[in-house]
C-alpha positions in Angstrom: 128.3 78.8 20.7 124.6 78.6 19.8 121.7 78.9 22.2 118.3 77.6 21.3 115.1 77.4 23.3 113.8 73.9 23.7 110.1 72.9 23.5 110.2 72.4 27.3 111.1 76.0 27.8 114.7 75.5 28.6 117.6 77.3 26.9 120.0 74.6 25.7 123.5 75.5 24.5 125.0 73.5 21.6 128.7 73.5 21.2 129.2 74.0 24.9 128.2 72.8 28.3 125.6 75.4 29.4 122.1 74.2 30.2 120.0 77.1 31.5 116.5 76.8 33.0 114.8 79.8 31.5 112.0 80.9 29.2 114.2 83.7 27.9 115.9 83.6 24.5 119.7 84.3 24.9 122.1 85.6 22.4 125.7 84.9 23.2 128.7 86.6 21.6 130.8 83.8 20.1 134.4 83.8 21.1 135.5 81.8 18.0 137.8 84.7 16.9 139.0 86.7 19.8 142.0 88.6 20.9 143.7 87.4 24.1 143.3 90.8 25.7 139.5 90.5 25.4 139.2 87.0 26.6 138.2 87.9 30.3 135.6 90.4 29.1 134.2 88.1 26.5 133.7 85.3 28.9 131.5 87.6 31.1 129.4 89.2 28.4 126.1 88.2 26.8 123.0 89.9 25.6 119.5 89.0 26.8 117.0 89.2 24.0 113.3 88.2 24.0 112.2 88.2 20.4 108.5 88.6 19.5 106.7 86.7 16.8 108.2 89.3 14.4 111.5 87.4 14.2 112.1 86.3 10.7 111.6 82.7 9.6 115.2 81.7 10.4 115.2 83.3 13.8 117.4 86.3 13.2 115.7 89.4 14.4 116.3 92.9 13.1 116.2 94.0 16.8 119.5 92.1 17.4 121.2 94.0 14.5 119.9 97.3 15.8 121.2 96.5 19.3 124.7 95.8 18.0 124.6 98.8 15.7 123.7 101.1 18.6 126.6 99.8 20.6 129.2 100.2 17.8 129.4 104.0 18.2 130.1 103.7 22.0 133.0 101.3 22.0 135.8 102.8 19.9 139.2 102.0 21.4 137.9 99.1 23.6 138.4 96.4 20.9 141.1 96.1 18.3 139.8 97.0 14.9 140.6 93.5 13.4 138.8 91.6 16.1 135.8 89.8 14.6 133.0 88.0 16.5 130.3 85.8 15.3 126.8 85.9 16.7 124.5 82.9 16.4 120.8 83.2 17.1 118.7 80.2 18.2 115.7 79.2 16.3 112.2 78.6 17.7 111.6 74.9 18.1 109.1 74.8 15.2 111.6 76.3 12.9 114.5 74.0 13.6 113.5 71.5 10.9 112.8 74.0 8.2 115.7 76.4 8.6 119.4 76.0 9.1 121.0 78.1 11.7 122.4 81.3 10.2 125.3 83.3 11.5 126.5 86.7 10.7 129.8 88.5 11.4 130.2 91.9 12.7 133.4 94.1 12.8 133.0 95.6 16.3 134.9 98.6 17.5 133.6 98.0 21.0 131.9 95.1 22.8 129.2 96.6 24.9 126.4 94.4 25.8 123.9 94.1 28.6 125.6 92.2 31.5 123.9 88.8 32.0 123.7 89.3 35.7 121.5 92.4 35.4 119.8 93.8 38.5 117.0 92.3 40.5 114.9 95.4 40.0 115.2 95.3 36.3 117.4 98.3 35.9 120.4 98.3 33.6 123.7 100.0 34.8 125.3 100.6 38.1 124.0 102.8 40.9 121.0 105.1 41.0 121.3 107.3 37.8 124.1 105.2 36.3 122.1 102.0 36.6 119.3 103.6 34.5 121.5 104.8 31.7 121.3 102.1 29.0 120.4 102.2 25.3 116.9 101.2 24.4 116.3 98.0 22.5 113.8 99.2 19.9 112.6 99.2 16.4 111.3 102.1 14.3 108.4 99.8 13.3 106.2 98.0 15.8 102.9 96.2 15.6 101.0 95.7 18.8 98.8 92.8 17.8 95.5 91.4 19.1 94.9 93.7 22.1 91.9 95.5 23.4 92.6 99.1 22.3 91.0 101.5 24.8 90.5 105.3 24.3 88.5 107.6 26.6 85.4 107.3 24.4 85.5 103.8 22.9 87.3 100.5 22.9 87.8 97.9 20.2 89.8 94.7 19.4 92.4 95.9 17.1 96.1 96.0 16.1 98.2 99.2 16.4 100.9 99.9 13.9 103.7 102.3 14.8 106.4 103.7 12.6 108.9 106.4 13.4 107.3 107.3 16.7 103.8 107.8 15.3 100.7 105.7 15.3 100.0 105.0 11.7 97.0 102.7 11.8 94.6 101.2 14.3 92.6 98.4 12.7 92.0 94.6 13.0 94.3 92.1 11.4 97.0 94.5 10.1 99.5 92.8 7.8 103.1 93.8 8.1 106.5 93.0 6.6 109.2 90.9 8.3 111.1 94.0 9.5 108.4 95.0 11.9 108.7 94.1 15.6 105.5 92.4 16.8 104.2 92.5 20.3 101.5 90.1 21.2 98.8 91.8 23.3 96.1 89.2 23.2 93.8 89.4 26.2 95.5 92.7 27.4 94.5 96.3 27.4 96.4 98.6 25.0 96.0 102.2 26.2 97.5 105.6 25.9 100.5 106.2 28.1 99.8 108.0 31.3 100.3 111.8 31.6 101.1 113.1 35.0 100.1 116.7 35.3 101.8 117.4 38.6 105.4 116.7 39.4 108.4 118.4 41.1 111.7 117.0 39.8 115.0 118.4 41.2 113.0 121.1 42.9 114.7 123.4 45.4 112.5 123.4 48.5 112.7 123.9 52.2 116.5 124.1 52.2 117.1 121.1 50.1 116.3 119.7 46.7 113.9 116.9 45.7 115.7 113.7 45.2 114.6 112.6 41.8 116.0 114.5 38.8 114.7 114.5 35.2 116.4 111.2 34.4 115.7 109.1 37.5 112.2 110.5 37.9 111.3 110.0 34.3 112.8 106.5 34.2 110.6 105.6 37.2 107.6 107.0 35.4 108.2 104.9 32.3 108.5 101.8 34.4 105.0 102.6 35.8 103.4 103.4 32.5 103.6 107.2 32.5 105.0 108.5 29.2 104.7 112.3 29.7 104.6 114.6 32.7 104.3 118.3 33.2 106.7 119.7 35.8 106.5 122.9 37.8 109.3 125.3 37.0 110.1 127.7 39.9 111.3 131.3 39.4 114.7 132.3 40.8 114.1 135.2 43.2 110.9 136.0 41.4 112.6 136.0 38.0 110.5 133.7 35.7 112.9 133.8 32.7 115.8 132.7 34.9 113.7 130.0 36.5 112.6 128.7 33.1 116.2 128.6 31.8 117.4 126.7 34.9 114.7 124.0 34.3 115.6 123.7 30.7 119.1 123.0 31.8 117.9 120.4 34.4 115.9 118.6 31.7 118.8 118.0 29.4 119.2 114.6 30.9 115.5 113.7 30.4 114.5 110.3 28.8 110.8 110.9 28.0 108.4 113.7 26.9 107.7 116.5 29.3 106.2 120.0 29.5 106.4 122.8 32.0 104.0 124.8 34.2 105.5 128.0 35.7 105.0 129.2 39.3 104.3 132.8 40.1 105.6 133.8 43.5 105.4 137.6 43.3 103.9 140.3 41.1 105.4 143.2 39.1 105.8 144.4 35.6 108.7 142.1 34.8 106.6 139.0 35.9 103.8 140.1 33.5 106.3 140.5 30.6 107.9 137.2 31.3 104.6 135.5 31.4 103.9 136.8 27.9 107.2 135.6 26.6 106.8 132.2 28.1 103.4 131.7 26.6 104.2 133.1 23.1 107.7 131.8 22.7 108.4 129.0 25.2 105.4 126.7 25.1 104.0 127.3 28.6 100.2 127.6 28.9 99.7 127.4 32.7 100.8 129.3 35.8 100.6 128.2 39.4 99.9 130.5 42.3 100.5 129.5 45.9 98.1 130.6 48.6 100.3 128.8 51.1 104.0 128.7 52.2 104.0 132.1 53.8 107.3 133.9 53.5 108.5 131.9 50.5 106.1 131.0 47.7 102.9 132.5 48.9 101.2 135.4 46.9 98.7 137.8 48.3 95.1 138.1 47.1 96.0 141.2 45.2 99.0 139.5 43.4 96.8 136.5 42.7 94.1 138.8 41.2 96.6 140.5 38.9 98.0 137.1 37.8 94.5 135.8 37.0 93.9 138.8 34.8 97.1 138.2 32.9 96.4 134.5 32.5 93.1 135.3 30.9 94.7 137.8 28.5 97.3 135.2 27.4 94.9 132.2 27.3 96.9 130.5 30.0 95.3 128.3 32.6 95.7 129.6 36.2 96.5 126.9 38.8 96.3 127.3 42.6 97.7 125.6 45.6 94.8 126.3 47.9 95.5 126.5 51.6 95.2 129.6 53.8 98.9 130.4 54.3 98.4 132.9 57.1 96.2 130.5 59.1 98.6 127.6 58.4 101.5 129.7 59.8 99.4 130.4 62.9 98.5 126.7 63.2 102.1 125.6 63.0 103.1 127.9 65.8 100.2 126.8 68.0 100.7 123.1 67.5 104.5 123.3 68.1 104.0 125.4 71.3 101.7 122.6 72.6 104.7 120.3 72.5 103.6 118.4 69.4 106.8 118.2 67.4 106.5 115.0 65.4 105.0 114.3 61.9 101.5 114.2 63.3 101.8 118.0 64.0 101.8 118.5 60.2 98.2 117.6 59.5 97.0 119.1 62.9 98.5 122.5 61.9 96.8 122.7 58.5 93.3 121.2 58.8 91.0 120.7 55.9 88.9 123.8 56.7 91.9 125.9 55.6 92.1 124.1 52.3 88.3 124.5 51.8 88.5 128.3 52.6 91.3 128.9 50.2 89.7 126.8 47.5 86.5 128.7 47.7 88.3 132.0 47.7 90.4 131.1 44.7 87.3 130.0 42.7 85.5 133.2 43.5 88.3 135.4 42.5 88.7 133.5 39.2 85.0 133.7 38.6 85.2 137.5 39.2 87.8 137.7 36.5 86.0 135.2 34.4 88.9 132.9 33.7 89.2 129.1 34.2 90.9 127.8 37.3 92.7 124.5 38.0 92.9 123.4 41.6 95.9 121.2 42.2 96.1 118.3 44.7 92.5 118.4 46.0 92.9 116.5 49.3 89.7 117.1 51.3 85.9 117.0 51.3 86.1 120.8 52.2 87.9 121.6 48.9 85.8 119.1 47.0 82.5 120.8 48.2 83.7 124.1 46.9 84.6 122.7 43.5 81.3 120.8 43.2 79.3 123.9 44.1 81.1 126.0 41.6 80.8 123.4 38.8 77.1 123.1 39.5 76.9 126.9 38.8 78.7 126.6 35.5 81.9 128.0 36.8 85.0 126.7 34.9 87.0 125.0 37.5 89.1 121.8 37.2 89.8 119.6 40.3 92.9 117.4 40.4 93.2 114.9 43.2 96.5 113.1 43.6 97.2 109.4 44.1 98.2 109.7 47.8 95.0 111.6 48.7 92.8 109.0 46.9 94.6 106.0 48.4 95.6 106.8 52.0 94.4 108.3 55.2 96.3 110.3 57.9 96.6 107.5 60.4 100.1 106.8 58.9 101.3 110.1 60.2 100.8 108.9 63.8 103.2 105.9 63.3 105.6 105.6 66.3 108.6 105.4 64.0 109.6 108.8 62.8 111.0 107.6 59.4 107.8 105.8 58.6 105.6 108.7 59.6 107.7 111.4 58.0 107.6 109.8 54.5 103.9 110.7 54.3 104.4 114.4 55.0 103.1 116.5 52.1 101.0 119.6 51.6 98.0 119.8 51.7 98.3 116.8 54.1 96.8 113.4 53.7 93.4 113.6 55.4 91.5 111.4 57.9 89.7 108.4 56.6 86.6 109.3 54.7 88.1 112.1 52.7 89.8 109.6 50.3 86.5 107.8 49.7 84.7 111.0 48.9 87.5 112.0 46.4 87.2 108.6 44.7 83.5 109.0 44.3 83.9 112.5 42.9 86.5 111.3 40.4 84.1 108.5 39.3 81.2 110.9 38.7 83.2 113.6 37.0 83.3 116.3 39.7 87.1 115.8 39.7 88.6 115.4 36.2 92.1 113.8 36.3 94.7 112.4 38.6 98.2 113.8 39.3 100.8 112.7 41.8 102.6 115.8 43.2 105.7 113.6 43.0 108.3 115.4 45.1 110.6 112.9 46.7 113.0 113.2 49.6 115.1 110.6 51.2 114.9 109.5 54.8 118.0 111.5 55.5 116.5 114.6 54.0 113.2 114.1 56.0 115.3 113.6 59.2 116.1 117.3 59.3 112.6 117.8 60.9 113.0 115.0 63.4 112.5 117.4 66.3 110.3 120.0 64.5 107.6 118.9 62.0 107.8 122.3 60.4 111.2 121.4 59.0 110.3 118.1 57.4 110.5 118.5 53.6 107.0 118.2 52.2 106.7 115.6 49.4 105.9 112.0 48.5 106.5 109.6 45.6 103.9 108.6 43.0 105.1 109.1 39.5 105.8 105.3 39.1 102.9 104.1 41.2 100.0 106.2 40.0 98.9 104.1 37.1 98.8 100.8 39.1 97.2 102.4 42.2 94.5 104.1 40.3 93.8 100.9 38.4 93.3 99.0 41.7 91.4 101.7 43.5 89.0 102.6 40.6 88.9 99.8 38.0 89.4 96.7 40.1 86.8 98.1 42.6 84.2 98.6 39.8 84.0 102.4 40.4 85.0 103.3 36.8 85.3 101.6 33.4 88.6 101.0 31.6 87.6 103.9 29.3 87.3 106.2 32.3 90.6 105.0 33.5 92.2 106.2 30.2 90.3 109.5 30.6 91.5 110.3 34.2 95.1 109.1 33.7 95.8 110.5 30.2 93.2 111.9 27.9 91.7 114.6 30.2 95.2 116.0 30.9 96.0 116.1 27.2 92.8 118.0 26.5 93.1 120.4 29.4 96.6 121.4 28.5 95.9 121.5 24.7 98.0 118.6 23.4 95.1 116.3 22.4 95.1 114.2 20.2 98.9 114.3 19.9 98.9 112.8 23.4 96.2 111.0 25.3 94.8 108.9 22.5 95.5 105.8 20.4 94.6 107.2 17.0 96.3 107.4 13.6 98.6 110.4 13.8 99.0 110.4 17.6 102.4 110.0 19.3 103.2 106.4 19.9 103.1 106.6 23.7 101.3 103.3 24.6 101.1 100.9 27.6 100.0 97.3 27.6 98.3 96.3 30.8 97.7 92.7 31.7 94.6 92.6 34.0 95.4 89.0 35.2 98.9 89.6 36.3 99.7 90.8 39.8 101.8 93.8 40.9 103.4 94.5 44.3 104.9 97.9 45.1 108.1 98.1 47.2 111.0 100.5 47.8 113.2 97.5 47.1 112.0 97.3 43.5 110.9 100.8 42.6 113.0 103.0 40.3 113.0 106.2 42.3 116.2 107.3 44.1 114.5 107.4 47.5 114.7 104.6 50.1 111.1 104.5 51.1 107.7 104.2 49.4 104.4 105.4 50.7 102.6 102.5 49.0 105.0 99.9 50.4 103.5 96.3 50.1 100.4 97.3 48.1 99.5 94.3 46.0 96.9 94.2 43.2 95.7 92.5 40.1 96.9 94.4 37.0 100.3 94.9 35.7 101.7 97.2 33.1 103.9 94.8 31.1 105.1 97.1 28.3 105.6 100.8 28.0 106.2 102.3 24.5 107.5 105.9 24.5 108.3 107.9 21.3 107.6 104.6 19.4 110.3 102.7 21.3 109.9 99.9 23.8 111.3 101.4 27.0 109.8 98.9 29.6 109.3 95.2 29.0 109.8 92.0 30.9 110.6 94.0 34.1 113.5 95.8 32.5 114.0 99.5 31.6 115.6 100.6 28.3 116.1 104.3 28.7 118.4 106.7 27.1 119.7 109.8 28.8 118.9 112.9 26.7 116.3 111.2 24.6 113.4 113.2 26.2 111.6 115.8 24.3 110.1 119.1 25.4 106.4 119.3 24.3 105.2 122.9 23.9 101.8 123.6 25.3 99.7 126.0 23.3 97.5 128.7 24.9 93.7 129.1 24.6 92.8 125.5 25.3 89.3 124.1 25.4 88.5 125.7 28.7 88.7 129.1 27.1 86.2 128.3 24.4 83.3 130.8 24.6 84.7 133.0 27.3 84.3 136.0 25.1 80.6 135.4 24.9 80.4 135.1 28.7 82.2 138.4 29.0 79.8 140.0 26.6 76.8 138.6 28.4 78.1 139.8 31.8 78.7 143.3 30.5 75.3 143.4 29.0 73.8 142.3 32.3 75.2 145.4 34.0 72.5 147.5 32.3 74.1 150.9 33.2 71.8 153.9 33.7 72.2 156.9 31.5 71.6 159.9 33.6 71.6 163.6 32.8 74.2 165.4 34.8 73.3 169.0 35.5 
């Protein structure tokens, strides 16, 4: 059974009766030699394969061999040892006259191939996590040819050669051998994979746990062009070490690169000691303090101050969730007692003035200690004004807006349908129209430096717990898969920023701030081969029916745009292509984050200048 693609773009079977209208190349497992017990299985199995121009002259691609080799280890016992199958590969039309069809035989211990039916959303497998769990079709050598290579500081027309997960060369017209997989990127942007600095996977929160775990959440990220994220690990009853260990365990199923921030929810000597261990031995270089969520995660000003001092000592970046927790608690009680119980009560109970107050307070305390501060999920003009004022004074503060705050306004929270309104509940809340435009402008002019998502997903069933009391609706929205496309549409398609700036705010700035540049966030020789290929002419539409998160809703439902991430390369492997995911459970890598990043440069000199400015008087004491 041989399948070839015709010049008209149809796949025509020779030696059989199948004629398939498709532009895809198909490789079928021949049943020339089969055992009777395998006949039903064999009749249902085929492997889809879309070869690039790297296929050798007679049409047999190394990628096919690797696919079969990867499956051999998984199938022991499913196929009798003496069963032999022949695989034929169709030639390109222009090769049919010059080459004869070749066949090669494989002694398979198991026949495991991608089902031909597949899934409409491009996943491979069965349900939720299971449907994502498939082996990647990949090569250790890849050439991305003819694209527009974009870094944060320059772009060029060039090829990118990848080997063993590392970018080896970026240059025009790179010549490679026949064993290299070639991806044609002509007319497309070749950029560093996105880095999401703000996610909450499998997080225990508000009596439940966020729906996406380290496999489903990361698979969704890869489908959307994000190749690394930094997740927030929470302590267990204030114990940082125990919390870190629990997140290490959760991440064993990961399928892409990741790092950790650590949250601080109380203060004592053990917390200080654990912070030191985490920085020096575990690769954590940032700690988050909550000024909100009174009674659970919130710290006092005194605890925050002590934490800032320890962060400075360790060279770790202090992060803050800035809302006035005491005032929010008062606001929630006030709004509920007025009889406002639906999702609209959420933004009414925690207005932007409370975010602005807490942001200003956090910046002043960090400035008092003289340590850098990173403000997570900046959602309002009030918080933005505090950051802009501080940066104008030379204070080292980073502002991180999130995709939802940039793209949406709070009118959605007044929807008459509870399920629709509740899916937008997050903290700080999505603000009224106008705040998002101000945040976009600040991102474009550099007042805000990078974009996160605060990806923290809950199903409609989980959200329904707060159907009669907005205070019980789990706070969190999706975004890890949608961020790269939404930001492209909001900021690049609109003309607000250049493609280089897009790379900066979605990847490079994060890598620099968290001290992993140029390992990440760049397409340079020696950098990790985390790359996306974006087609600016192809359209994308976002829908809960096609996204890869486990939740049943999407806050960007129906959003359509020009621009599509067609290929994602992670760790030097193609993990997203042609609308299909190729992810491997457990293939993710923990990326240690070193202390004393660029934000700490020169702080000692500032300390010395401050002490000198005190100009103490020397008095004679009688």
